[in-house]
N, C-alpha and C positions, 0 to 999 in steps of 0.2 A: 429449440434446442434449451437444454438447461445445463449446466455444469456443475458436478457434485463435488464438494469440498464441504472442509472441517473447519468451522470458524477459528478454533485457535488450534495454528499448525504444528506445535510441541506437543499437544496432547492427543492429534490425531492418530488414524491405524497407520503404521510406517512413522510414525514424528517426522523429522527432521529430515532423514535420509530419504524418504520419499516426496517433499517437497523437493529436495535438492536436485533430484532425476539426474540429467547429464551431467550437471555442474557440481562435479564432485572433488574437487581439488580443494586444498585448503585456502586459497587465497579465494576462491568462486564462493567456498561457503562464508568467508568472514565478510564479504563483500554484502551478500544475501543477506547479513542479519540485520541489517535497515528494513528488508521488506517485514523480516519476522516480529520484529519488535511493532511497527506502526501497527500490523494484523493484530499482534496481542495487547496493545495499547487499546485498539479501536473494538476489540472484542469487550472490556472494560467500560467501554463508552469514556475514555480516560483523554479527555481534551489535553491534558498540560504531557503525557504519554506521547500522543502523536505529535505535538509541537515540538517536543524536546529529539525525536527523530531527525529533524531538523537541522542544520546550521543556522545560527545566530540571525543570516540575513537570508535564511534560507527562501523559496518562492513554492507557492500551489498554485498551480490551474486547474479548473475544472470547469467543465460544461456550464452553461448558464451565464458565462462573463464572470465568472470567480477568479479572482485575482489578487492572494494575500501572502504579504512580504514578511517576511521577520517570524520571527516563533512566538510573539506579542498578538499579534493580527491573528495568525493559524490559531493559536489557544481559543483567541474572543471567537472565533468562528466557528472550530468545533465544539465549543462549551455551548452555541446557540444552535447547533446541528442535534447536538444530543440531547438536549432539552423538547428541542421539536421532531422534523420529522426525520432524525435516526434515531431517537430514541429507541434501546433495544437492539438497536442494527449491530451487524457485524460486518467485517470485509474480509475478502481472501484473493489469492490469487495463487499463479503457479507462474514461477519463472521459463519465459520462452528462449531467454536471448541472454548474452551477460558478455560485454566487450570490454577490457580493460584500453582504458588510453592512455594510461601511465599507472604505475604504481600506485597513485594517490587518487585515482580517477576512475570511474567504471560507469558505463550505459548498462542499466539493467530493462528488459522488457517482460514485460508481465500481461497474463489474462487472466482475469478475474473478474469481481463487483462486489455489489452492496447485496450483504443476504438480509432479507427482513426478519424482524424479530421472530423466532423459534422455524427458520426453514435452515436447512441445511444444503438447499440447492440455490443457484443464482437462477432468478429470471431473465428471459431474454432483455426484458428492456431494463433492466439495470447491470448486464453485464459491459465491463469495459477492456480497454488495451492501454496500457500505462509504461509510460516512462520515466526513467528513477535516474536521476543525476546525481550520483554519490563522490562522496570526498572524504580521504582519509585526513583528520584536523587531529592532531594530539596520541596519533594511534587509535583513535575509534573513527569508523564507519560512521557518515552523517549525510542526511542529503539534502542535498544544493538546489534541486529543483527537480518537479513533479509535476506531473501533468497527465491527463487520462485524457480519453472519447471515448463515446458509446463505442460499441460492437456488436455485430450481428443482425440480424432479422428483427427491426422492430425497436431494436435501441433507440431507447430516447428520453435517457438519464437527465434530469433537471433539478436544478438546486433548491 
């Protein structure tokens, strides 16, 4: 099974409204700006853009024992990935759950994955289930912690 998606949410058919789906309140849309920014940065293979989606001490946890803490570690990791195995890739996902813990903390769950160069569908082995812990700092939503795990039959994502 593959999931059809667009590599750049804002320019895809239906744009942001289609991406938001059932999460239509202004509060939900504001919080969902975090995955939108990260997906956009990834579509440009922009390591700094990905890192800047995180808080200064944000945490990135990925399959294959990847644990990066802080923007600089995340930026370095992503720069290496974009120079190597993820050169030319995209990433995408859709929100399936948005839960506000408080006015300044939200838990977001998405289903998505990595798009191989030139692809518009996620291969089953690259499909992931992601958890985003976002916090509002100085009026801006940022990613405090991100973790994903493979999902679906044959999911074997490795870094």
